[in-house]
N, C-alpha and C positions, 0 to 999 in steps of 0.2 A: 227217635233216640230214647233210650230208657235212662233211668237214673244212674246206672253204673257207667254208661257211656258219657253222660254229662260230667260225672265225677272224674273220669279219666281225661276228658278234654280240658277240664278246668285245671287239672294237675299238670298239664303240658304234655301228657301222653297222647300219642296218635291213636286214632280210632282203629279198632282191630277188625271191624267187619269189612268184607270185601266190597260191598256196595258203596260204602262211604268213601273208601279209597278211590274207587273208580270215578265216583261223582266229583270228588274234590280235585283229583289230579288230571282228569281227562277233559280238556277244553273242547274237544271236538264234539263231545256229547252236549255241551251247553249250546254250541252253535247249531246243532241239529234240532233244537227245540226242547230239550229235556233240562229242567232246572235242577237245583240242588235237592229239592224235595221230590224229585222223580216225577214231576208233573209234566206231561207232554203238551207242548204248546203248538199251535198251528204254524205252518212254515212261513207265511207272509206277515206274521204279526209285527215283526220289527220294521219291515218296509211300510206297513200300514201306519204304524205309529209315526214313522218318519214323514210319511205323506201328510198325516194330520198336523204334525208339528209345522211342516213347511206351509201348509194351507193356513194355519193360524197365524204364522209369521207374515205371510203374504196379506192376509186380511188385516192384520195390524198395520202393515205398511200402507195398504190402501186407505185405511181409516186415517192414518197420520197424513197421508198425501191429500185426502179430501179436506181434512181440517186445515192443512196448510194452504190449500187452494182457496178455501173459504176466507181464511184470514187475509191472504193476499188480495182477494177481491174486495174485501171490506176496506183494507188499507188503501187500495187503488181508488175506491169510491171516495174515501175520506180525503185523500190527496187531491182528487179532482175537484171536490167541493171547496177545499181550502184554496186551490188555485183560482177557481171562479170568484171566490170572495175577494182574493187579493187583486184580481183584475178589476173587479167592480170598484174596489176601494181606490185603486190607482186611477181609474177613469174619473171617479168623483173628485179626487185631488186635482187631476189635470183640469177638469171643468172649473173647479173653484179657482185655480191659478189663472186660467184663461179669463174668467170673469173679473178677477182682481186686476189683471193687466188691462183689460178693457176699461174698467172704471178709472184706473189710474191715467190711462191715455185720455179718456173723456175729461177728467178733471184737469189735466195739463192743457188740453185743447181749450177748455172753457176758461182757464186761467189766462192763457195766451190771448184769447179773444177779448177778455175783460181788460187785459193790459193794453191791447191795441186800442180798444174803445176809450179807455182812460187817457191814453196818449192823445187821441183825436180830440177828446173834450178839453184837454189842457191846451192843445194847439188852437182850438176855436176860442177858448177863453183869452189866450194871448193875442190872437188876431183882433178880438173884440176890444181888448184893452188898447191895442194900437189904433184901432179905428176910433174908439172913444177919444183917445188922445188927439187924433187928427180932427175928429168932429168937434171936439171942444175948442179947437182953434176956430177962429172966425172965418168961415168959408165965404162970407159975404164980400170979403176983400178980393176973392178970386174971380176970375172971369166966369160968366154964366155957364159956359160949356163944361168947365171943370166942376162947377157946383153940381150940375146935373149928373155928371159921371160919378161923383162921390155918393150922391143920393141913390143912384141905381145900384152901385156896388153894395151899399148898405142894405138895400132891399133884397138883393140877390143873396147876400150872406144870411139874411134872416129868412130866406126861402118864402118870400111873400108872393112870388109868382113862379110858375113851373119852368122847367128847363127849356121847353120849346120857345117860350117868349124870349128868354135870354139868348138862346142860340140864334134866333131870328134877328134880334136886336144888333148883334155884333156882326 
């Protein structure tokens, strides 16, 4: 366009040349590959651009999917490790509880045994007291057979001879 045409188009006047009118008004010309500057373009240019755009979009989608897959894989590995650590922690807690329960049972068992032993010692002490009371009595007044029986009982309670002799004696 020359300066006079620029001046007319800026004033709102329509262009007077036939070529400009045809180019501006005829859309079929632009669809056949001629643009406003009357440059002829190849026929498959628009489809080629569209293919490139789709390919770029697909590549972008593929990249995003690869990144997502990588992220999911890392998250899965992290979750797996976290689960393993939780299981290990739970196992240690279970073992500690089990050990604590065993120790408590052992302590209770030991306490029960000590209680029984203490009771036995008390009973023995009480029997000895009774025997001492009896022995403090003058057994010389008793008949000789009863005197021997009391002496043997005293020796038996003091474990002076084994169980075999006592069982054979009676």
